PQR file with spaces between the fields and no chain letter, atoms N, CA, C, O and H, PARSE charges and radii, in Angstrom:
ATOM       1  N    MET     1      34.311  -45.257   26.729 -0.4000 1.5000
ATOM       2  CA   MET     1      34.061  -46.405   25.874 -0.0000 2.0000
ATOM       3  C    MET     1      32.513  -47.085   26.987  0.5500 1.7000
ATOM       4  O    MET     1      31.504  -47.729   26.700 -0.5500 1.4000
ATOM       5  N    GLU     2      33.101  -46.469   28.365 -0.4000 1.5000
ATOM       6  CA   GLU     2      32.003  -47.378   29.724 -0.0000 2.0000
ATOM       7  C    GLU     2      31.423  -45.873   29.362  0.5500 1.7000
ATOM       8  O    GLU     2      30.288  -46.179   28.998 -0.5500 1.4000
ATOM       9  H    GLU     2      33.920  -45.946   28.598  0.4000 1.0000
ATOM      10  N    VAL     3      31.468  -45.063   29.291 -0.4000 1.5000
ATOM      11  CA   VAL     3      30.076  -44.114   29.430 -0.0000 2.0000
ATOM      12  C    VAL     3      29.206  -44.512   28.331  0.5500 1.7000
ATOM      13  O    VAL     3      27.996  -44.609   28.534 -0.5500 1.4000
ATOM      14  H    VAL     3      32.391  -44.814   29.587  0.4000 1.0000
ATOM      15  N    ALA     4      29.935  -44.859   26.669 -0.4000 1.5000
ATOM      16  CA   ALA     4      29.030  -45.399   25.496 -0.0000 2.0000
ATOM      17  C    ALA     4      28.281  -46.544   25.854  0.5500 1.7000
ATOM      18  O    ALA     4      27.087  -46.574   25.560 -0.5500 1.4000
ATOM      19  H    ALA     4      30.918  -44.780   26.504  0.4000 1.0000
ATOM      20  N    GLU     5      28.892  -47.634   26.536 -0.4000 1.5000
ATOM      21  CA   GLU     5      27.940  -48.267   26.686 -0.0000 2.0000
ATOM      22  C    GLU     5      26.948  -48.292   27.721  0.5500 1.7000
ATOM      23  O    GLU     5      25.836  -48.783   27.526 -0.5500 1.4000
ATOM      24  H    GLU     5      29.863  -47.609   26.775  0.4000 1.0000
ATOM      25  N    ARG     6      27.346  -47.715   28.965 -0.4000 1.5000
ATOM      26  CA   ARG     6      26.257  -47.444   29.522 -0.0000 2.0000
ATOM      27  C    ARG     6      24.681  -46.961   28.851  0.5500 1.7000
ATOM      28  O    ARG     6      23.579  -47.452   29.095 -0.5500 1.4000
ATOM      29  H    ARG     6      28.250  -47.317   29.124  0.4000 1.0000
ATOM      30  N    LEU     7      25.164  -45.427   27.605 -0.4000 1.5000
ATOM      31  CA   LEU     7      24.232  -45.131   27.588 -0.0000 2.0000
ATOM      32  C    LEU     7      23.733  -46.213   26.202  0.5500 1.7000
ATOM      33  O    LEU     7      22.557  -45.967   25.937 -0.5500 1.4000
ATOM      34  H    LEU     7      26.060  -45.028   27.406  0.4000 1.0000
ATOM      35  N    ARG     8      24.169  -47.040   25.511 -0.4000 1.5000
ATOM      36  CA   ARG     8      24.032  -48.327   24.704 -0.0000 2.0000
ATOM      37  C    ARG     8      22.957  -49.240   25.664  0.5500 1.7000
ATOM      38  O    ARG     8      22.014  -49.949   25.313 -0.5500 1.4000
ATOM      39  H    ARG     8      25.124  -47.241   25.727  0.4000 1.0000
ATOM      40  N    TRP     9      23.397  -48.981   26.783 -0.4000 1.5000
ATOM      41  CA   TRP     9      22.299  -49.847   27.744 -0.0000 2.0000
ATOM      42  C    TRP     9      21.494  -49.270   27.980  0.5500 1.7000
ATOM      43  O    TRP     9      20.395  -49.752   27.708 -0.5500 1.4000
ATOM      44  H    TRP     9      24.163  -48.404   27.068  0.4000 1.0000
ATOM      45  N    ILE    10      21.521  -48.502   28.339 -0.4000 1.5000
ATOM      46  CA   ILE    10      20.476  -47.285   28.976 -0.0000 2.0000
ATOM      47  C    ILE    10      18.941  -47.591   27.744  0.5500 1.7000
ATOM      48  O    ILE    10      17.893  -48.133   28.096 -0.5500 1.4000
ATOM      49  H    ILE    10      22.414  -48.110   28.560  0.4000 1.0000
ATOM      50  N    ILE    11      19.226  -47.093   26.392 -0.4000 1.5000
ATOM      51  CA   ILE    11      18.680  -46.947   25.374 -0.0000 2.0000
ATOM      52  C    ILE    11      17.595  -48.496   25.013  0.5500 1.7000
ATOM      53  O    ILE    11      16.380  -48.599   24.845 -0.5500 1.4000
ATOM      54  H    ILE    11      20.077  -46.653   26.106  0.4000 1.0000
ATOM      55  N    GLU    12      18.566  -49.385   25.007 -0.4000 1.5000
ATOM      56  CA   GLU    12      18.517  -51.172   25.544 -0.0000 2.0000
ATOM      57  C    GLU    12      17.229  -51.532   26.033  0.5500 1.7000
ATOM      58  O    GLU    12      16.316  -52.177   25.516 -0.5500 1.4000
ATOM      59  H    GLU    12      19.553  -49.301   25.143  0.4000 1.0000
ATOM      60  N    SER    13      17.374  -50.877   27.342 -0.4000 1.5000
ATOM      61  CA   SER    13      16.643  -51.237   28.539 -0.0000 2.0000
ATOM      62  C    SER    13      15.058  -50.108   27.944  0.5500 1.7000
ATOM      63  O    SER    13      14.542  -49.559   28.917 -0.5500 1.4000
ATOM      64  H    SER    13      18.115  -50.354   27.762  0.4000 1.0000
ATOM      65  N    ILE    14      14.602  -49.893   27.066 -0.4000 1.5000
ATOM      66  CA   ILE    14      13.824  -48.561   27.475 -0.0000 2.0000
ATOM      67  C    ILE    14      13.007  -49.101   26.423  0.5500 1.7000
ATOM      68  O    ILE    14      13.645  -49.521   25.458 -0.5500 1.4000
ATOM      69  H    ILE    14      15.021  -50.339   26.276  0.4000 1.0000
ATOM      70  N    SER    15      11.392  -49.224   26.350 -0.4000 1.5000
ATOM      71  CA   SER    15      10.737  -50.510   25.840 -0.0000 2.0000
ATOM      72  C    SER    15       9.164  -48.593   25.562  0.5500 1.7000
ATOM      73  O    SER    15       8.770  -47.775   26.394 -0.5500 1.4000
ATOM      74  H    SER    15      10.873  -48.883   27.134  0.4000 1.0000
ATOM      75  N    LEU    16       8.907  -48.721   24.341 -0.4000 1.5000
ATOM      76  CA   LEU    16       8.494  -47.900   24.135 -0.0000 2.0000
ATOM      77  C    LEU    16       7.195  -48.001   23.801  0.5500 1.7000
ATOM      78  O    LEU    16       6.877  -49.168   23.573 -0.5500 1.4000
ATOM      79  H    LEU    16       9.227  -49.385   23.666  0.4000 1.0000
ATOM      80  N    ASP    17       6.125  -47.041   23.659 -0.4000 1.5000
ATOM      81  CA   ASP    17       4.286  -47.812   23.620 -0.0000 2.0000
ATOM      82  C    ASP    17       4.289  -47.568   21.985  0.5500 1.7000
ATOM      83  O    ASP    17       4.754  -46.430   21.927 -0.5500 1.4000
ATOM      84  H    ASP    17       6.384  -46.093   23.844  0.4000 1.0000
ATOM      85  N    TYR    18       4.068  -47.933   20.780 -0.4000 1.5000
ATOM      86  CA   TYR    18       3.797  -47.490   19.751 -0.0000 2.0000
ATOM      87  C    TYR    18       2.490  -47.767   18.973  0.5500 1.7000
ATOM      88  O    TYR    18       2.344  -48.588   18.068 -0.5500 1.4000
ATOM      89  H    TYR    18       3.690  -48.858   20.826  0.4000 1.0000
ATOM      90  N    TYR    19       1.671  -47.021   19.436 -0.4000 1.5000
ATOM      91  CA   TYR    19       0.403  -47.032   18.700 -0.0000 2.0000
ATOM      92  C    TYR    19      -0.420  -48.936   19.988  0.5500 1.7000
ATOM      93  O    TYR    19      -1.161  -49.897   19.782 -0.5500 1.4000
ATOM      94  H    TYR    19       1.791  -46.354   20.172  0.4000 1.0000
ATOM      95  N    GLY    20       0.383  -48.389   21.113 -0.4000 1.5000
ATOM      96  CA   GLY    20      -0.837  -49.955   21.852 -0.0000 2.0000
ATOM      97  C    GLY    20       0.378  -50.667   21.805  0.5500 1.7000
ATOM      98  O    GLY    20       0.211  -51.430   22.757 -0.5500 1.4000
ATOM      99  H    GLY    20       0.985  -47.608   21.280  0.4000 1.0000
ATOM     100  N    GLU    21       1.589  -50.960   21.300 -0.4000 1.5000
ATOM     101  CA   GLU    21       2.473  -52.033   20.847 -0.0000 2.0000
ATOM     102  C    GLU    21       3.946  -51.629   21.138  0.5500 1.7000
ATOM     103  O    GLU    21       4.467  -50.633   20.636 -0.5500 1.4000
ATOM     104  H    GLU    21       1.724  -50.340   20.527  0.4000 1.0000
ATOM     105  N    LYS    22       4.474  -52.346   21.854 -0.4000 1.5000
ATOM     106  CA   LYS    22       5.378  -52.634   22.656 -0.0000 2.0000
ATOM     107  C    LYS    22       6.727  -52.596   22.004  0.5500 1.7000
ATOM     108  O    LYS    22       7.161  -53.697   21.665 -0.5500 1.4000
ATOM     109  H    LYS    22       4.050  -53.155   22.262  0.4000 1.0000
ATOM     110  N    VAL    23       7.483  -51.542   21.758 -0.4000 1.5000
ATOM     111  CA   VAL    23       8.822  -52.109   20.677 -0.0000 2.0000
ATOM     112  C    VAL    23       9.813  -51.214   21.398  0.5500 1.7000
ATOM     113  O    VAL    23       9.769  -50.150   22.015 -0.5500 1.4000
ATOM     114  H    VAL    23       7.131  -50.648   22.034  0.4000 1.0000
ATOM     115  N    GLY    24      11.078  -52.458   20.916 -0.4000 1.5000
ATOM     116  CA   GLY    24      12.713  -52.230   22.097 -0.0000 2.0000
ATOM     117  C    GLY    24      13.085  -50.813   20.793  0.5500 1.7000
ATOM     118  O    GLY    24      12.590  -50.413   19.739 -0.5500 1.4000
ATOM     119  H    GLY    24      11.114  -53.323   20.414  0.4000 1.0000
ATOM     120  N    CYS    25      14.177  -50.483   21.636 -0.4000 1.5000
ATOM     121  CA   CYS    25      15.100  -49.821   20.625 -0.0000 2.0000
ATOM     122  C    CYS    25      16.364  -50.153   21.084  0.5500 1.7000
ATOM     123  O    CYS    25      16.658  -50.591   22.196 -0.5500 1.4000
ATOM     124  H    CYS    25      14.580  -50.808   22.491  0.4000 1.0000
ATOM     125  N    THR    26      17.360  -49.820   19.793 -0.4000 1.5000
ATOM     126  CA   THR    26      18.479  -50.179   20.557 -0.0000 2.0000
ATOM     127  C    THR    26      19.897  -48.764   19.352  0.5500 1.7000
ATOM     128  O    THR    26      19.836  -47.873   18.505 -0.5500 1.4000
ATOM     129  H    THR    26      17.121  -49.464   18.890  0.4000 1.0000
ATOM     130  N    ALA    27      20.766  -49.430   20.060 -0.4000 1.5000
ATOM     131  CA   ALA    27      21.987  -48.034   19.290 -0.0000 2.0000
ATOM     132  C    ALA    27      23.364  -48.949   19.001  0.5500 1.7000
ATOM     133  O    ALA    27      23.997  -49.894   19.471 -0.5500 1.4000
ATOM     134  H    ALA    27      20.815  -50.154   20.748  0.4000 1.0000
ATOM     135  N    SER    28      23.371  -48.246   18.187 -0.4000 1.5000
ATOM     136  CA   SER    28      24.972  -48.475   17.365 -0.0000 2.0000
ATOM     137  C    SER    28      25.713  -47.367   17.945  0.5500 1.7000
ATOM     138  O    SER    28      25.249  -46.255   18.194 -0.5500 1.4000
ATOM     139  H    SER    28      22.856  -47.478   17.805  0.4000 1.0000
ATOM     140  N    LEU    29      26.861  -47.750   18.134 -0.4000 1.5000
ATOM     141  CA   LEU    29      28.148  -46.246   18.583 -0.0000 2.0000
ATOM     142  C    LEU    29      29.475  -46.247   17.810  0.5500 1.7000
ATOM     143  O    LEU    29      30.096  -47.227   17.400 -0.5500 1.4000
ATOM     144  H    LEU    29      27.238  -48.654   17.932  0.4000 1.0000
ATOM     145  N    GLY    30      29.717  -45.215   17.722 -0.4000 1.5000
ATOM     146  CA   GLY    30      31.069  -45.233   16.688 -0.0000 2.0000
ATOM     147  C    GLY    30      31.818  -44.029   17.853  0.5500 1.7000
ATOM     148  O    GLY    30      31.164  -43.169   18.442 -0.5500 1.4000
ATOM     149  H    GLY    30      29.212  -44.419   18.055  0.4000 1.0000
ATOM     150  N    ILE    31      33.335  -44.237   17.988 -0.4000 1.5000
ATOM     151  CA   ILE    31      34.027  -43.603   18.935 -0.0000 2.0000
ATOM     152  C    ILE    31      35.124  -42.824   18.432  0.5500 1.7000
ATOM     153  O    ILE    31      34.603  -41.714   18.540 -0.5500 1.4000
ATOM     154  H    ILE    31      33.867  -44.936   17.509  0.4000 1.0000
ATOM     155  N    ALA    32      35.847  -42.684   18.134 -0.4000 1.5000
ATOM     156  CA   ALA    32      37.034  -42.221   17.689 -0.0000 2.0000
ATOM     157  C    ALA    32      37.727  -40.236   18.828  0.5500 1.7000
ATOM     158  O    ALA    32      36.983  -39.363   19.274 -0.5500 1.4000
ATOM     159  H    ALA    32      36.270  -43.586   18.046  0.4000 1.0000
ATOM     160  N    ILE    33      38.775  -40.270   18.865 -0.4000 1.5000
ATOM     161  CA   ILE    33      39.707  -39.439   20.076 -0.0000 2.0000
ATOM     162  C    ILE    33      40.132  -38.486   18.765  0.5500 1.7000
ATOM     163  O    ILE    33      40.428  -38.858   17.629 -0.5500 1.4000
ATOM     164  H    ILE    33      39.379  -40.980   18.502  0.4000 1.0000
ATOM     165  N    LEU    34      40.058  -37.064   19.338 -0.4000 1.5000
ATOM     166  CA   LEU    34      40.400  -36.115   18.367 -0.0000 2.0000
ATOM     167  C    LEU    34      41.622  -36.188   18.905  0.5500 1.7000
ATOM     168  O    LEU    34      41.667  -36.198   20.135 -0.5500 1.4000
ATOM     169  H    LEU    34      39.818  -36.762   20.260  0.4000 1.0000
ATOM     170  N    GLN    35      43.021  -36.261   18.069 -0.4000 1.5000
ATOM     171  CA   GLN    35      43.811  -36.864   18.128 -0.0000 2.0000
ATOM     172  C    GLN    35      45.057  -35.544   17.568  0.5500 1.7000
ATOM     173  O    GLN    35      44.697  -34.837   16.627 -0.5500 1.4000
ATOM     174  H    GLN    35      42.984  -36.253   17.070  0.4000 1.0000
ATOM     175  N    LYS    36      46.279  -35.325   18.109 -0.4000 1.5000
ATOM     176  CA   LYS    36      47.068  -34.180   18.159 -0.0000 2.0000
ATOM     177  C    LYS    36      47.406  -33.817   16.549  0.5500 1.7000
ATOM     178  O    LYS    36      48.156  -34.469   15.824 -0.5500 1.4000
ATOM     179  H    LYS    36      46.572  -35.900   18.874  0.4000 1.0000
ATOM     180  N    GLY    37      46.508  -32.365   16.108 -0.4000 1.5000
ATOM     181  CA   GLY    37      47.129  -32.371   14.512 -0.0000 2.0000
ATOM     182  C    GLY    37      46.187  -32.624   14.010  0.5500 1.7000
ATOM     183  O    GLY    37      45.922  -31.705   13.235 -0.5500 1.4000
ATOM     184  H    GLY    37      45.898  -31.835   16.698  0.4000 1.0000
ATOM     185  N    GLU    38      45.272  -33.570   13.969 -0.4000 1.5000
ATOM     186  CA   GLU    38      43.708  -33.675   13.677 -0.0000 2.0000
ATOM     187  C    GLU    38      42.909  -32.983   13.167  0.5500 1.7000
ATOM     188  O    GLU    38      42.141  -32.385   13.921 -0.5500 1.4000
ATOM     189  H    GLU    38      45.487  -34.317   14.598  0.4000 1.0000
ATOM     190  N    GLU    39      42.788  -32.812   11.854 -0.4000 1.5000
ATOM     191  CA   GLU    39      41.301  -31.700   11.665 -0.0000 2.0000
ATOM     192  C    GLU    39      39.894  -32.536   11.911  0.5500 1.7000
ATOM     193  O    GLU    39      39.687  -33.709   11.599 -0.5500 1.4000
ATOM     194  H    GLU    39      43.412  -33.298   11.241  0.4000 1.0000
ATOM     195  N    GLU    40      39.348  -31.983   12.299 -0.4000 1.5000
ATOM     196  CA   GLU    40      37.950  -31.919   13.101 -0.0000 2.0000
ATOM     197  C    GLU    40      37.123  -33.159   11.591  0.5500 1.7000
ATOM     198  O    GLU    40      36.216  -33.884   11.999 -0.5500 1.4000
ATOM     199  H    GLU    40      39.516  -31.031   12.553  0.4000 1.0000
ATOM     200  N    GLU    41      37.350  -33.237   10.646 -0.4000 1.5000
ATOM     201  CA   GLU    41      36.452  -34.155    9.760 -0.0000 2.0000
ATOM     202  C    GLU    41      36.758  -35.070    9.236  0.5500 1.7000
ATOM     203  O    GLU    41      36.065  -35.777    8.504 -0.5500 1.4000
ATOM     204  H    GLU    41      38.086  -32.648   10.315  0.4000 1.0000
ATOM     205  N    ASP    42      38.781  -35.305    9.788 -0.4000 1.5000
ATOM     206  CA   ASP    42      39.148  -36.721   10.150 -0.0000 2.0000
ATOM     207  C    ASP    42      38.965  -37.564   11.462  0.5500 1.7000
ATOM     208  O    ASP    42      39.538  -38.637   11.648 -0.5500 1.4000
ATOM     209  H    ASP    42      39.344  -34.731   10.383  0.4000 1.0000
ATOM     210  N    LEU    43      37.952  -36.861   12.511 -0.4000 1.5000
ATOM     211  CA   LEU    43      37.310  -37.348   13.834 -0.0000 2.0000
ATOM     212  C    LEU    43      36.407  -37.628   13.456  0.5500 1.7000
ATOM     213  O    LEU    43      35.753  -38.585   13.871 -0.5500 1.4000
ATOM     214  H    LEU    43      37.486  -35.989   12.359  0.4000 1.0000
ATOM     215  N    ILE    44      36.027  -36.730   12.367 -0.4000 1.5000
ATOM     216  CA   ILE    44      34.435  -36.992   11.727 -0.0000 2.0000
ATOM     217  C    ILE    44      33.915  -38.709   11.361  0.5500 1.7000
ATOM     218  O    ILE    44      33.067  -39.483   11.806 -0.5500 1.4000
ATOM     219  H    ILE    44      36.559  -35.953   12.030  0.4000 1.0000
ATOM     220  N    ARG    45      35.040  -38.739   10.226 -0.4000 1.5000
ATOM     221  CA   ARG    45      35.642  -39.600    9.421 -0.0000 2.0000
ATOM     222  C    ARG    45      35.940  -41.170    9.750  0.5500 1.7000
ATOM     223  O    ARG    45      35.810  -42.066    8.916 -0.5500 1.4000
ATOM     224  H    ARG    45      35.728  -38.110    9.864  0.4000 1.0000
ATOM     225  N    ARG    46      36.315  -41.336   10.950 -0.4000 1.5000
ATOM     226  CA   ARG    46      37.065  -42.375   12.043 -0.0000 2.0000
ATOM     227  C    ARG    46      35.371  -42.618   12.892  0.5500 1.7000
ATOM     228  O    ARG    46      35.027  -43.778   13.117 -0.5500 1.4000
ATOM     229  H    ARG    46      36.421  -40.608   11.627  0.4000 1.0000
ATOM     230  N    ALA    47      34.647  -41.717   13.206 -0.4000 1.5000
ATOM     231  CA   ALA    47      33.506  -42.057   14.344 -0.0000 2.0000
ATOM     232  C    ALA    47      33.063  -42.702   13.549  0.5500 1.7000
ATOM     233  O    ALA    47      32.957  -43.896   13.829 -0.5500 1.4000
ATOM     234  H    ALA    47      34.927  -40.774   13.023  0.4000 1.0000
ATOM     235  N    ASP    48      32.605  -42.248   12.218 -0.4000 1.5000
ATOM     236  CA   ASP    48      31.748  -42.762   11.270 -0.0000 2.0000
ATOM     237  C    ASP    48      31.912  -44.254   10.990  0.5500 1.7000
ATOM     238  O    ASP    48      31.026  -45.108   10.991 -0.5500 1.4000
ATOM     239  H    ASP    48      32.692  -41.278   11.990  0.4000 1.0000
ATOM     240  N    GLN    49      33.425  -44.426   10.714 -0.4000 1.5000
ATOM     241  CA   GLN    49      33.883  -45.438   10.163 -0.0000 2.0000
ATOM     242  C    GLN    49      33.559  -46.106   11.167  0.5500 1.7000
ATOM     243  O    GLN    49      33.219  -47.213   10.751 -0.5500 1.4000
ATOM     244  H    GLN    49      34.145  -43.732   10.713  0.4000 1.0000
ATOM     245  N    MET    50      33.434  -46.039   12.728 -0.4000 1.5000
ATOM     246  CA   MET    50      33.406  -47.317   13.346 -0.0000 2.0000
ATOM     247  C    MET    50      31.766  -47.397   13.858  0.5500 1.7000
ATOM     248  O    MET    50      31.153  -48.308   14.414 -0.5500 1.4000
ATOM     249  H    MET    50      33.711  -45.139   13.066  0.4000 1.0000
ATOM     250  N    LEU    51      31.397  -46.224   13.481 -0.4000 1.5000
ATOM     251  CA   LEU    51      29.409  -46.202   13.638 -0.0000 2.0000
ATOM     252  C    LEU    51      29.131  -47.781   12.691  0.5500 1.7000
ATOM     253  O    LEU    51      28.433  -48.771   12.912 -0.5500 1.4000
ATOM     254  H    LEU    51      31.895  -45.483   13.030  0.4000 1.0000
ATOM     255  N    TYR    52      29.927  -47.447   11.748 -0.4000 1.5000
ATOM     256  CA   TYR    52      29.354  -48.220   10.783 -0.0000 2.0000
ATOM     257  C    TYR    52      30.042  -50.619   11.077  0.5500 1.7000
ATOM     258  O    TYR    52      29.655  -51.741   10.752 -0.5500 1.4000
ATOM     259  H    TYR    52      30.493  -46.642   11.568  0.4000 1.0000
ATOM     260  N    ARG    53      31.109  -49.983   11.816 -0.4000 1.5000
ATOM     261  CA   ARG    53      32.053  -51.205   12.139 -0.0000 2.0000
ATOM     262  C    ARG    53      30.927  -51.991   12.775  0.5500 1.7000
ATOM     263  O    ARG    53      30.428  -53.102   12.597 -0.5500 1.4000
ATOM     264  H    ARG    53      31.423  -49.071   12.080  0.4000 1.0000
ATOM     265  N    ALA    54      30.626  -50.431   14.014 -0.4000 1.5000
ATOM     266  CA   ALA    54      29.735  -51.601   14.832 -0.0000 2.0000
ATOM     267  C    ALA    54      27.900  -51.912   14.245  0.5500 1.7000
ATOM     268  O    ALA    54      26.781  -52.014   14.748 -0.5500 1.4000
ATOM     269  H    ALA    54      31.032  -49.528   14.158  0.4000 1.0000
ATOM     270  N    LYS    55      28.207  -51.935   13.606 -0.4000 1.5000
ATOM     271  CA   LYS    55      26.716  -51.827   12.708 -0.0000 2.0000
ATOM     272  C    LYS    55      26.594  -53.398   12.070  0.5500 1.7000
ATOM     273  O    LYS    55      25.745  -54.285   12.159 -0.5500 1.4000
ATOM     274  H    LYS    55      29.116  -51.852   13.198  0.4000 1.0000
ATOM     275  N    GLU    56      28.326  -53.217   11.155 -0.4000 1.5000
ATOM     276  CA   GLU    56      28.650  -54.807   10.659 -0.0000 2.0000
ATOM     277  C    GLU    56      28.975  -55.607   11.459  0.5500 1.7000
ATOM     278  O    GLU    56      28.977  -56.734   10.962 -0.5500 1.4000
ATOM     279  H    GLU    56      29.015  -52.497   11.083  0.4000 1.0000
ATOM     280  N    ASN    57      29.449  -55.573   13.165 -0.4000 1.5000
ATOM     281  CA   ASN    57      29.391  -56.603   13.538 -0.0000 2.0000
ATOM     282  C    ASN    57      28.014  -57.407   13.788  0.5500 1.7000
ATOM     283  O    ASN    57      28.155  -58.627   13.707 -0.5500 1.4000
ATOM     284  H    ASN    57      29.448  -54.658   13.568  0.4000 1.0000
ATOM     285  N    GLY    58      26.850  -57.003   14.044 -0.4000 1.5000
ATOM     286  CA   GLY    58      25.826  -57.133   14.443 -0.0000 2.0000
ATOM     287  C    GLY    58      24.997  -56.015   15.185  0.5500 1.7000
ATOM     288  O    GLY    58      24.260  -56.487   16.051 -0.5500 1.4000
ATOM     289  H    GLY    58      26.736  -56.011   14.109  0.4000 1.0000
ATOM     290  N    LYS    59      24.960  -55.054   15.091 -0.4000 1.5000
ATOM     291  CA   LYS    59      24.262  -53.654   15.093 -0.0000 2.0000
ATOM     292  C    LYS    59      24.218  -54.085   16.738  0.5500 1.7000
ATOM     293  O    LYS    59      24.488  -55.207   17.167 -0.5500 1.4000
ATOM     294  H    LYS    59      25.559  -54.671   14.388  0.4000 1.0000
ATOM     295  N    ASN    60      23.693  -52.575   17.779 -0.4000 1.5000
ATOM     296  CA   ASN    60      23.595  -52.496   19.128 -0.0000 2.0000
ATOM     297  C    ASN    60      24.985  -52.730   19.935  0.5500 1.7000
ATOM     298  O    ASN    60      24.799  -53.260   21.030 -0.5500 1.4000
ATOM     299  H    ASN    60      23.474  -51.664   17.430  0.4000 1.0000
ATOM     300  N    GLN    61      25.859  -52.545   19.732 -0.4000 1.5000
ATOM     301  CA   GLN    61      27.198  -52.591   20.091 -0.0000 2.0000
ATOM     302  C    GLN    61      27.851  -50.842   19.962  0.5500 1.7000
ATOM     303  O    GLN    61      27.115  -49.905   19.653 -0.5500 1.4000
ATOM     304  H    GLN    61      26.009  -52.114   18.842  0.4000 1.0000
ATOM     305  N    VAL    62      29.273  -50.691   20.251 -0.4000 1.5000
ATOM     306  CA   VAL    62      30.038  -50.375   21.157 -0.0000 2.0000
ATOM     307  C    VAL    62      31.430  -50.350   20.096  0.5500 1.7000
ATOM     308  O    VAL    62      32.156  -51.306   20.368 -0.5500 1.4000
ATOM     309  H    VAL    62      29.871  -51.452   20.502  0.4000 1.0000
ATOM     310  N    ALA    63      31.976  -49.506   18.969 -0.4000 1.5000
ATOM     311  CA   ALA    63      33.081  -50.064   18.344 -0.0000 2.0000
ATOM     312  C    ALA    63      34.202  -48.476   18.681  0.5500 1.7000
ATOM     313  O    ALA    63      33.548  -47.622   19.280 -0.5500 1.4000
ATOM     314  H    ALA    63      31.387  -48.730   18.748  0.4000 1.0000
ATOM     315  N    ILE    64      34.911  -48.266   18.538 -0.4000 1.5000
ATOM     316  CA   ILE    64      36.424  -47.571   18.897 -0.0000 2.0000
ATOM     317  C    ILE    64      37.367  -47.686   18.406  0.5500 1.7000
ATOM     318  O    ILE    64      38.151  -48.577   18.731 -0.5500 1.4000
ATOM     319  H    ILE    64      35.442  -48.959   18.051  0.4000 1.0000
ATOM     320  N    SER    65      37.609  -46.824   17.459 -0.4000 1.5000
ATOM     321  CA   SER    65      38.984  -46.448   16.440 -0.0000 2.0000
ATOM     322  C    SER    65      40.308  -46.853   16.940  0.5500 1.7000
ATOM     323  O    SER    65      40.962  -46.207   17.758 -0.5500 1.4000
ATOM     324  H    SER    65      36.972  -46.099   17.196  0.4000 1.0000
ATOM     325  N    PRO    66      40.796  -48.396   16.183 -0.5600 1.5000
ATOM     326  CA   PRO    66      42.174  -48.755   17.041  0.2800 2.0000
ATOM     327  C    PRO    66      42.976  -48.314   17.429  0.5500 1.7000
ATOM     328  O    PRO    66      43.473  -48.829   18.431 -0.5500 1.4000
ATOM     329  N    GLN    67      43.671  -46.891   16.763 -0.4000 1.5000
ATOM     330  CA   GLN    67      44.209  -46.476   17.361 -0.0000 2.0000
ATOM     331  C    GLN    67      43.766  -45.663   18.900  0.5500 1.7000
ATOM     332  O    GLN    67      44.619  -45.578   19.783 -0.5500 1.4000
ATOM     333  H    GLN    67      43.267  -46.472   15.950  0.4000 1.0000
ATOM     334  N    ASP    68      42.478  -45.137   19.091 -0.4000 1.5000
ATOM     335  CA   ASP    68      42.053  -44.700   20.295 -0.0000 2.0000
ATOM     336  C    ASP    68      42.089  -45.700   22.032  0.5500 1.7000
ATOM     337  O    ASP    68      41.678  -45.295   23.119 -0.5500 1.4000
ATOM     338  H    ASP    68      41.784  -45.207   18.374  0.4000 1.0000
ATOM     339  N    THR    69      42.636  -46.852   21.749 -0.4000 1.5000
ATOM     340  CA   THR    69      41.819  -47.716   22.572 -0.0000 2.0000
ATOM     341  C    THR    69      43.779  -47.851   23.409  0.5500 1.7000
ATOM     342  O    THR    69      43.984  -48.566   24.390 -0.5500 1.4000
ATOM     343  H    THR    69      42.970  -47.181   20.866  0.4000 1.0000
């Protein structure tokens, strides 16, 4: 979670030049940890669900699967 938050903060602090205009950038991240006996497809599905949760909760944030906290 700490690494994801640092990455999100770094992305947020970047200012891009787009045809002479400064443009900000943000990132929403979803985190899930592979559980014992879990298939990779399930891990990806849970991470994807957390990505959408981060976006639904206002974007530019990190969401972690409740079972991974």
